[in-house]
TILOTI-211318 format. One line per 3 residues: number of its first residue (from 1); their letters; for each residue x, y, z of C-alpha. Coordinates in Angstrom, 3 decimals. Layout:
% residues N
NUM	A	X Y Z ~ ...
//
This chain:
% residues 447
1	MDD	20.619 -71.336 -2.835 ~ 19.544 -68.741 -5.313 ~ 22.150 -65.993 -5.678
4	HVE	19.987 -64.067 -8.148 ~ 19.535 -60.402 -7.156 ~ 16.555 -58.683 -8.709
7	MPP	17.486 -55.311 -10.157 ~ 15.076 -52.390 -10.043 ~ 13.372 -51.622 -13.355
10	AQD	15.005 -49.100 -15.642 ~ 13.618 -45.558 -15.526 ~ 12.070 -45.977 -18.981
13	SPK	10.378 -49.226 -17.971 ~ 6.578 -49.211 -17.434 ~ 7.248 -50.909 -14.079
16	HIL	9.368 -48.042 -12.763 ~ 7.580 -46.098 -10.000 ~ 7.800 -42.876 -12.023
19	NAL	5.875 -44.522 -14.858 ~ 3.531 -46.662 -12.773 ~ 1.627 -43.637 -11.427
22	NDD	-0.997 -42.328 -13.808 ~ -1.381 -38.609 -14.503 ~ -4.438 -38.201 -12.281
25	CIQ	-2.527 -39.650 -9.322 ~ 0.523 -37.468 -9.955 ~ -1.564 -34.334 -10.314
28	SIF	-3.483 -35.131 -7.140 ~ -0.182 -35.365 -5.230 ~ 1.123 -32.133 -6.738
31	RQM	-2.024 -30.258 -5.747 ~ -1.311 -31.056 -2.091 ~ 2.088 -29.356 -2.143
34	DCV	2.190 -26.013 -0.368 ~ 5.770 -24.886 -1.020 ~ 7.053 -23.760 -4.409
37	RDF	10.529 -25.197 -3.710 ~ 9.095 -28.684 -3.088 ~ 6.903 -28.298 -6.150
40	LSA	9.948 -27.342 -8.237 ~ 11.941 -30.331 -6.934 ~ 9.136 -32.666 -7.941
43	AET	8.896 -31.109 -11.398 ~ 12.648 -31.580 -11.904 ~ 12.367 -35.350 -11.362
46	CRG	11.437 -36.319 -14.910 ~ 9.671 -35.075 -18.033 ~ 6.370 -36.703 -17.050
49	FQE	6.362 -35.035 -13.647 ~ 7.279 -31.730 -15.285 ~ 4.324 -31.833 -17.668
52	NAK	1.926 -32.692 -14.839 ~ 3.411 -29.922 -12.696 ~ 2.632 -27.377 -15.413
55	LTF	-0.986 -28.549 -15.426 ~ -1.294 -28.175 -11.648 ~ 0.710 -24.965 -11.145
58	RTK	-1.144 -23.259 -8.303 ~ -2.327 -19.662 -8.461 ~ -0.274 -18.823 -5.345
61	YRK	2.946 -19.832 -7.162 ~ 2.338 -17.172 -9.815 ~ 3.618 -14.673 -7.240
64	IRV	7.277 -15.414 -6.420 ~ 9.762 -13.872 -4.003 ~ 13.459 -14.301 -4.835
67	GEL	15.682 -14.028 -1.775 ~ 17.037 -15.620 1.371 ~ 15.020 -18.176 3.319
70	YNK	14.361 -16.952 6.848 ~ 11.513 -19.057 8.146 ~ 10.344 -21.931 5.985
73	SDN	6.732 -21.674 7.111 ~ 6.628 -18.010 6.075 ~ 8.417 -18.442 2.741
76	TNT	6.324 -20.935 0.823 ~ 6.562 -18.716 -2.267 ~ 10.287 -17.953 -1.925
79	VTV	13.125 -19.373 -4.039 ~ 16.810 -18.577 -3.742 ~ 18.553 -16.928 -6.675
82	NRL	20.413 -20.215 -7.339 ~ 17.163 -22.072 -7.995 ~ 15.532 -19.279 -9.972
85	PSL	16.888 -20.423 -13.397 ~ 15.258 -23.832 -13.056 ~ 11.967 -22.295 -11.904
88	LNI	11.949 -19.892 -14.858 ~ 12.860 -22.584 -17.383 ~ 9.908 -24.739 -16.366
91	FGH	7.275 -22.278 -15.116 ~ 8.394 -18.823 -16.285 ~ 5.493 -18.468 -18.736
94	LIV	3.056 -18.933 -15.818 ~ 4.574 -16.377 -13.399 ~ 2.905 -12.944 -13.176
97	NIY	4.558 -11.371 -10.082 ~ 8.222 -11.354 -8.975 ~ 9.668 -9.683 -5.875
100	FDG	13.461 -9.627 -6.149 ~ 14.394 -9.099 -2.497 ~ 17.916 -8.086 -1.480
103	EEL	19.834 -10.178 -4.017 ~ 22.024 -8.783 -6.794 ~ 19.963 -8.534 -9.960
106	HND	22.612 -9.018 -12.624 ~ 22.118 -8.800 -16.386 ~ 21.986 -12.560 -16.899
109	IQN	19.157 -12.884 -14.374 ~ 17.319 -9.900 -15.910 ~ 17.584 -11.453 -19.372
112	MIA	16.368 -14.795 -18.086 ~ 13.326 -13.169 -16.434 ~ 12.610 -11.184 -19.592
115	DHC	12.980 -14.244 -21.846 ~ 10.767 -16.542 -19.793 ~ 8.304 -14.075 -18.215
118	GKT	8.389 -11.177 -20.666 ~ 4.901 -11.887 -22.014 ~ 3.227 -12.659 -18.669
121	LRT	4.954 -10.687 -15.875 ~ 2.579 -8.000 -14.598 ~ 4.266 -6.934 -11.336
124	FKI	8.028 -6.553 -10.793 ~ 9.250 -5.425 -7.357 ~ 12.996 -4.831 -7.063
127	CSS	15.088 -4.394 -3.932 ~ 18.622 -5.053 -5.154 ~ 22.043 -4.400 -3.682
130	NVV	23.517 -3.459 -7.060 ~ 22.732 -0.972 -9.833 ~ 20.149 -2.585 -12.102
133	NFN	20.839 -1.938 -15.766 ~ 17.780 -2.794 -17.850 ~ 19.598 -3.846 -21.024
136	TRS	17.407 -6.891 -21.523 ~ 17.109 -8.768 -24.803 ~ 13.314 -8.683 -24.753
139	PFQ	10.934 -6.163 -23.148 ~ 8.395 -6.844 -20.434 ~ 5.353 -6.622 -22.666
142	ALA	2.711 -7.165 -19.950 ~ 4.353 -5.234 -17.082 ~ 1.661 -3.144 -15.344
145	ELE	3.306 -2.468 -11.957 ~ 6.933 -1.607 -11.176 ~ 8.202 -1.067 -7.615
148	ILD	11.748 0.157 -6.925 ~ 12.996 -0.065 -3.315 ~ 16.415 1.359 -2.381
151	TNI	17.703 0.443 -5.845 ~ 19.263 2.484 -8.638 ~ 18.113 1.493 -12.104
154	RNF	19.230 2.563 -15.568 ~ 18.027 2.280 -19.151 ~ 14.483 1.295 -18.251
157	ECT	12.326 1.571 -21.342 ~ 8.663 2.079 -20.672 ~ 6.307 -0.731 -21.531
160	SQL	2.995 0.247 -23.053 ~ 1.088 -1.456 -20.214 ~ 2.792 0.165 -17.192
163	RRL	0.032 1.564 -15.007 ~ 1.527 1.812 -11.489 ~ 4.990 3.011 -10.429
166	VIW	6.311 2.988 -6.846 ~ 9.738 4.380 -5.911 ~ 10.881 4.119 -2.314
169	GRV	14.086 5.046 -0.497 ~ 17.690 5.543 -1.565 ~ 17.532 6.149 -5.309
172	SDW	20.017 8.603 -6.865 ~ 19.815 7.919 -10.614 ~ 16.696 9.537 -12.094
175	EWL	17.386 9.875 -15.822 ~ 15.267 6.828 -16.621 ~ 12.216 8.449 -14.969
178	IQP	12.174 11.494 -17.263 ~ 10.145 9.962 -20.085 ~ 6.479 9.598 -21.036
181	FPQ	4.663 6.549 -19.674 ~ 1.501 6.516 -21.832 ~ -0.674 4.286 -19.627
184	LEI	0.761 5.309 -16.247 ~ -1.975 6.336 -13.791 ~ -0.660 5.718 -10.255
187	VTL	2.666 7.074 -8.906 ~ 4.108 6.818 -5.390 ~ 7.304 8.649 -4.382
190	YVV	8.227 7.804 -0.777 ~ 11.331 9.161 1.002 ~ 13.202 9.714 -2.262
193	HEL	15.466 12.520 -1.086 ~ 17.659 12.599 -4.208 ~ 14.817 13.476 -6.597
196	RFD	15.251 17.140 -7.506 ~ 12.329 19.528 -7.845 ~ 13.064 20.215 -11.538
199	QAV	13.151 16.465 -12.272 ~ 9.793 15.977 -10.597 ~ 8.290 18.822 -12.624
202	EFL	9.665 17.439 -15.897 ~ 8.204 14.019 -15.087 ~ 4.778 15.623 -14.500
205	KLN	5.016 17.513 -17.801 ~ 5.571 14.267 -19.676 ~ 2.747 12.431 -17.900
208	PQL	-0.356 14.650 -17.742 ~ -2.631 11.597 -17.711 ~ -1.801 10.684 -14.075
211	KSL	-4.815 9.920 -11.888 ~ -3.173 9.196 -8.524 ~ -0.077 10.914 -7.084
214	YIR	1.452 10.152 -3.672 ~ 4.470 12.249 -2.571 ~ 5.771 11.746 0.960
217	LCK	8.926 13.018 2.685 ~ 10.915 13.956 -0.420 ~ 13.379 16.586 0.818
220	QIT	13.995 18.448 -2.429 ~ 10.326 18.815 -3.361 ~ 9.233 22.341 -2.399
223	PQI	5.714 23.785 -1.955 ~ 5.835 25.024 -5.553 ~ 5.011 21.454 -6.524
226	YEN	1.336 22.116 -5.677 ~ 1.025 24.673 -8.461 ~ 2.835 22.406 -10.910
229	IAN	0.607 19.469 -10.008 ~ -2.514 21.552 -10.607 ~ -1.263 22.901 -13.950
232	LTP	0.418 19.790 -15.364 ~ -1.804 16.899 -14.212 ~ -5.403 18.106 -14.608
235	NLE	-6.814 14.555 -14.590 ~ -5.758 13.774 -11.006 ~ -8.382 11.998 -8.913
238	KLF	-6.207 11.211 -5.868 ~ -3.501 13.393 -4.318 ~ -1.410 12.820 -1.170
241	VHL	1.408 15.256 -0.342 ~ 3.605 15.390 2.754 ~ 6.390 17.958 2.429
244	HSS	9.478 18.599 4.556 ~ 9.825 22.256 3.723 ~ 7.754 25.390 3.932
247	SPS	7.959 28.831 2.343 ~ 6.282 32.243 2.701 ~ 4.316 31.499 -0.481
250	LNE	2.984 28.115 0.687 ~ -0.577 29.444 0.919 ~ -0.486 30.742 -2.634
253	HML	0.917 27.488 -4.053 ~ -1.356 25.114 -2.165 ~ -4.574 26.836 -3.162
256	HIG	-3.962 25.857 -6.781 ~ -5.134 22.362 -5.828 ~ -8.642 23.766 -5.902
259	KLQ	-8.446 23.829 -9.717 ~ -8.346 20.016 -9.967 ~ -11.949 19.400 -10.975
262	NLR	-11.587 15.595 -11.070 ~ -10.054 15.367 -7.589 ~ -11.899 12.956 -5.287
265	SLA	-9.266 11.999 -2.674 ~ -7.044 14.621 -1.027 ~ -4.619 14.148 1.863
268	ITA	-2.258 16.865 3.098 ~ 0.121 16.036 5.935 ~ 2.875 18.357 7.101
271	RVI	4.990 19.489 10.009 ~ 4.664 23.097 8.907 ~ 1.815 25.587 8.948
274	IPV	-0.658 25.001 6.125 ~ -3.716 27.045 5.068 ~ -6.290 24.369 5.826
277	GRL	-9.338 26.597 6.048 ~ -8.637 28.515 2.838 ~ -7.898 25.299 0.968
280	IEC	-11.274 23.797 1.865 ~ -13.027 27.033 0.957 ~ -11.296 26.934 -2.427
283	LIE	-12.478 23.363 -3.029 ~ -16.043 24.342 -2.177 ~ -15.955 27.451 -4.384
286	NKV	-14.724 25.413 -7.360 ~ -17.290 22.661 -6.680 ~ -14.636 19.963 -6.408
289	LIE	-16.508 16.849 -5.258 ~ -14.063 15.584 -2.630 ~ -15.058 12.170 -1.228
292	FLG	-11.948 11.326 0.851 ~ -10.267 14.129 2.843 ~ -7.263 13.864 5.156
295	ILN	-5.705 16.827 6.982 ~ -2.891 15.883 9.381 ~ -0.949 18.833 10.733
298	DYT	0.764 19.275 14.105 ~ 1.617 22.954 13.888 ~ -1.596 24.579 12.743
301	QFS	-3.837 25.610 15.611 ~ -6.970 25.552 13.516 ~ -10.460 24.990 14.809
304	TSK	-12.063 22.165 12.874 ~ -15.449 23.807 13.384 ~ -14.282 26.651 11.110
307	LNI	-13.189 24.539 8.152 ~ -16.542 24.390 6.331 ~ -16.182 20.627 6.080
310	LEL	-19.924 20.300 6.616 ~ -20.342 21.791 3.136 ~ -18.705 18.698 1.627
313	KQL	-21.932 16.700 1.559 ~ -20.476 13.949 -0.655 ~ -17.626 13.240 1.814
316	KKL	-17.265 9.494 2.501 ~ -14.010 9.368 4.508 ~ -12.511 12.018 6.762
319	CIT	-9.196 11.976 8.658 ~ -8.328 15.062 10.683 ~ -6.310 16.301 13.684
322	QMS	-7.443 18.317 16.697 ~ -10.956 16.982 17.018 ~ -13.343 17.666 19.918
325	DET	-16.399 15.657 20.995 ~ -18.668 18.406 19.672 ~ -17.003 18.590 16.266
328	LLE	-16.970 14.803 15.889 ~ -20.693 14.688 16.609 ~ -21.374 17.457 14.089
331	YVK	-19.522 15.632 11.336 ~ -21.181 12.292 11.998 ~ -24.646 13.848 12.204
334	HLP	-24.476 16.216 9.258 ~ -22.286 14.502 6.660 ~ -24.873 12.163 5.147
337	ALE	-22.450 10.074 3.036 ~ -19.759 9.639 5.730 ~ -18.524 6.019 5.953
340	EMI	-15.209 6.285 7.820 ~ -14.012 8.809 10.418 ~ -10.397 8.954 11.643
343	CVK	-9.559 11.302 14.546 ~ -5.837 11.809 15.200 ~ -4.401 13.596 18.228
346	QDN	-2.191 16.636 17.672 ~ 1.213 15.876 19.168 ~ 2.830 19.297 19.254
349	IRS	0.070 21.354 20.868 ~ -0.564 19.208 23.914 ~ -1.777 21.902 26.284
352	ISP	-4.563 23.251 24.095 ~ -5.392 20.346 21.795 ~ -8.906 18.992 22.412
355	KIS	-9.404 15.299 23.083 ~ -12.057 12.778 22.154 ~ -13.736 11.257 25.219
358	LAG	-15.613 8.001 25.662 ~ -18.818 9.991 25.983 ~ -18.063 11.644 22.637
361	IKK	-17.489 8.264 20.986 ~ -20.762 6.895 22.355 ~ -22.724 9.895 21.091
364	ALK	-21.132 9.651 17.653 ~ -22.011 5.969 17.339 ~ -25.712 6.778 17.625
367	YGE	-25.644 8.802 14.396 ~ -24.337 8.353 10.891 ~ -26.538 6.416 8.529
370	HLS	-23.626 5.075 6.465 ~ -20.829 5.132 9.081 ~ -18.955 1.803 9.128
373	ALS	-15.628 2.679 10.807 ~ -14.554 5.098 13.560 ~ -10.872 5.334 14.573
376	VDT	-9.726 7.541 17.457 ~ -6.100 8.276 18.375 ~ -6.303 10.046 21.755
379	KDM	-4.643 10.473 25.156 ~ -5.394 10.466 28.896 ~ -8.378 8.136 28.477
382	TID	-9.372 5.478 31.024 ~ -11.478 2.489 29.964 ~ -12.856 -0.139 32.333
385	SDD	-14.929 -3.224 31.537 ~ -18.257 -1.406 31.811 ~ -17.054 1.338 29.453
388	FKS	-15.776 -1.281 27.039 ~ -19.051 -3.210 27.023 ~ -21.168 -0.100 26.502
391	VLS	-19.089 1.050 23.495 ~ -19.044 -2.516 22.146 ~ -22.822 -2.746 22.369
394	LAK	-23.259 0.465 20.375 ~ -20.633 -0.607 17.824 ~ -22.399 -3.920 17.201
397	QNR	-25.852 -2.379 17.201 ~ -24.896 0.206 14.584 ~ -22.408 -2.085 12.786
400	VKV	-19.482 0.327 13.161 ~ -15.907 -0.965 13.601 ~ -14.336 1.142 16.386
403	TIV	-10.572 1.489 16.934 ~ -9.196 3.403 19.942 ~ -5.461 4.051 20.433
406	IEN	-4.683 5.610 23.835 ~ -1.590 7.513 24.965 ~ -0.956 7.971 28.717
409	GTI	-4.235 6.270 29.551 ~ -5.432 3.186 31.384 ~ -7.153 0.094 29.998
412	NVP	-8.729 -1.867 32.849 ~ -10.271 -4.560 30.662 ~ -9.468 -8.305 30.836
415	NEL	-7.291 -9.360 27.913 ~ -9.642 -12.173 26.926 ~ -12.494 -9.651 26.603
418	LEA	-10.322 -7.393 24.424 ~ -9.173 -10.223 22.154 ~ -12.626 -11.748 21.729
421	NRK	-14.173 -8.524 20.459 ~ -11.541 -6.907 18.220 ~ -13.791 -7.416 15.204
424	WLD	-16.013 -4.573 16.441 ~ -13.970 -2.793 19.133 ~ -10.160 -2.690 19.040
427	VME	-8.685 -0.888 22.066 ~ -4.911 -0.639 22.482 ~ -2.271 1.342 24.329
430	NSF	-0.168 3.780 22.369 ~ 3.110 2.728 20.768 ~ 4.870 4.143 17.729
433	LKS	3.381 1.607 15.344 ~ -0.043 1.471 16.964 ~ -0.318 5.227 17.053
436	LRC	0.328 5.310 13.329 ~ -2.393 2.749 12.629 ~ -5.157 5.361 12.598
439	QLN	-3.069 7.743 10.498 ~ -1.833 5.145 8.030 ~ -5.380 4.012 7.288
442	IDT	-5.360 7.044 5.061 ~ -2.703 5.407 2.851 ~ -5.167 2.714 1.829
445	WFE	-7.266 5.382 0.134 ~ -4.508 5.671 -2.471 ~ -3.963 1.994 -3.273
//
């Protein structure tokens, strides 16, 4: 009886399974992996696997989220903070986008990201539970986009490549913002209540090259900001402002926007009275070639027929409140470049606010040489199957995507018919999120 027990080959033996597979076979296996954590585990196995992993590092892995794992199927690009060091050591030079989501971004992690990704990282999105102090050993030389969400940061030194800056939520430390960003073109300030008016003005003074500015729901920003924007950032091409506050001099301040000769996209949303008609007249007088215009205002009982919008012949996208069937038809017929029309109901003037009807939508679809999208946020509308099919036929015939959001209405259309045709006609009952869909389409103009 043979008591000999055959031992597995040593790891450095050619017969070992890790060495028996050729590079082509290993790389073929790696290319089938769909989860960055599995890919990292494979790369950690041995030096040979690591080298092959670098050669097959998928494009999707270049964008990494660092945070908790909630649902494995939805987190194929997510690693926990504990595994981040290994990922950076092996693949850091290949990563271009990191979203640090909800973890504490301590100095050692910052330094590690800077050391391994400093020359390649283009987008850094930070949502951290601690104050982030940017005392890194090496700068982010390629950083083009920085997003700060509910996070206080300090000592951030501008990189020469930074082009886009987004600040969102609870941020109280603003000293780092008051500096010149030479290549910065796009700025978004969303619900940043701690940013003072004087700080915002100083930031604009230091960055006159801005091309896109989005300010929404910032409590300490007063209407005077319009005049400062016009005087300090003359190169602006896109401007979105939604203010909390009003003042007796709002009209005077807002009309300064008409001096921005390069302005192409303008959106003004407010819950206060704004001088819509005078503003548009000012734009026309100064020959500002507005292509995208959004006016969302619940408190101004203006008549859209009196806004001289028909004089804006180059207008491609229009989003406006308090629209009637007649006005909608006029815009679609007489704005030759119009591609997208968004009609939003006016919530706070329910008794007198006009409504878009199905008949109005059908008439509008018959006109508009370049129209490709029509979105209507309305109320008290009833749609049955015949109505649905007639609008759908016109939408397909004229190749216009139609979206209808209805408040206090009735949709008597089989669900299978609705679902099968959402590509051309998307009809839905009103809810908070759905009602905002038409309005928030305007945000995409500023991306």
